[in-house]
N, C-alpha and C positions, 0 to 999 in steps of 0.2 A: 073233173072240170079242166078245160083245155084253152089254150090261147092262139091268137094269129100272129103272125110275124109279117111286118111291112118295113120294107126298105124304101128309104127316102133318098131320090135322085133328082131333086129338082133344081139343084144348083146349076150356074153357068160354068163352072170351073174355070174362071178367068186366070187366076192366079196359076192353075196348073196346067194351063195351055192347051189341054185336050180333055175330052169327056173321062171324068174319073171313073165312073162306073164302068167303063170299058177297057181301062188302063191294066195291062197284064204285069202281074208282080207274082214272082215265084211259082209261075206257070199257070196261075189263074188270074182272071179279072178281079178288080176289088168288088164288084157285084158279086161274083161267086162266092168270095169270102165270106161276105155278108148272109147271102143266102145259106150257105152250108152252117154258118153259126145259128142260124133260125131253124135248122131241121128238126128241133123238137117241137115245133108249132104245128098245129093239125092243118093248117093253111098258110102259104107265104105268097106275097104278091109285092108289086113295087108300085110306088106312087111317084110318077114324073109325067112331064107334060111332053114326053116324045114316046115313041115306040122303043121297046127293048124286046124284039122277039127271040133273040139268041138265048135267053135266059128262061125259056119255057114256063114262065109263070103269067100270071094275070098282069097287066099294067093298067093303072087307073090314073086319069088326070085329075088336078086339083078340081074339087067341087066348088071352091071358093078361091079362084086365082088372086095372085097378087100379094099374099100374106107370108110368102117366104116359108120357111119351116113350119110356123104355125098352120099355113094351108094345107101342107103336107100331113102334118099331125091330125087336123080335122078330117082331111080326106081318109087317112087310114082307119081312124075310129068309125067313119061313116062307111066304109066299104067292108070292114071286116065282119067276118060270120061270128065271131065270139065278142064277148063283152071285153075281155082283156086282149091287149095289143102289146107285143113287143116292139117297139118303133127304133128303127136303127138307120143311121146315115151310111151312105155306101162307102164314104170315106173313113170309115174305123175298121180297119181290117184285122185288129187284134182282138176282137170280140169273137168269143168261142161258144160252143152250145153250152160248155160247162158253166159259163158266166150266166147265161140266160136260165140255165136250170137253177143255178143259185139264187138269182132274183126272183124266179117264180115261186121258190119255197117261202118267200117273205110277203107276197101280196096281202094275206090275210084282210082286214077291212078296211083297207085304204085304197085311194082313189088313184095313186101313182107310187111307183118304186123307182127311186133312181140312185145310183150310185155318186159318191162324191169324189172327184178327182184329187190328185195330190197337190193341188194349189187351193183346195177347198172349196171348190164350186161343184154343184152337182153337173152330170152330164145328161141334159134333156133328150139327146138324140141316141141314147143307149139305155132307154128306161122303158118300164111297163105303164101303160095308161089304162083306165078304164073307162067304158063307153058313157058312163055318168058324167063324164067332163065336157062332153058336147055343148051342152047349152053356155058352159063358160068360154069355152073357144070360140063359139060363133058370136058371143057378144064382144070377146076382145077383138076378132076379126072385124066386125061392124065398126068398132071404135078405132081401129087403127093401132092397136097395142099387141104389138106381134112379138114380145119377148116370152120365149118358153120358158124362162126361169120364174116369170110371174105366173104362169100358169101352174107351175109345180108349188109356188107359195100360196097359192089360192086353193089348191087341192090338199085333201088329206093324204099327205105323201109322207112315206117312209124314206129317209135317207140313210143309205148303207156308207160307212164310212170307209175311206181309203185304206184304213188299217186292217179291215176285214177283206178288201179287194186284192191290193198288191200282193200279199203272200200267196194268194191262190192264182191270180191271173197274170202276174209280172208287171214291171213297171211302165211298159208301154201299152197296157190295156186300152186308154183312151186317147193315144196318139191319133191326131186328127191331120190326114193326108192332105196338105194344102199344096204341096209341090211334090215332083218325083223323088227329091232329095230328103224328103220326111221319112221316106221308107229305108 
């Protein structure tokens, strides 16, 4: 069994002041850090509403625009060649291939696998999703219910506790880069 890897880069980077995906940190762009972390996927692609030719992977626009990250998740599941998709935001540069390998071993009979961060909330943009969630996601997009946390609650989701993640992957694992200072 294999999985696809989708990088979401649809945000406007307003707080960041420039395109986060193209921001260079420690010799690589944030997008390159994310794509490298997804190197265990049988395919990798970007979901964004702009071209990113420099990353040499397919780029798909949102199939149902206007739904923020939920539109990105919908598009990732729609375009993927595999039933399982590792979905990552491009502004989470501390994810690693080891992280994705760890979550992948947990998928079992679930529809989603998400780690829970240090504050007790799941991280929906560093999680695995199964294609069977497409009808649920489409219905939520039609109703304007755009919260990814609600998708995780509606799905058969395995929540991996922070106590299992932090010792393996460090305290910065889910650091969301909203400003260059966050790095």
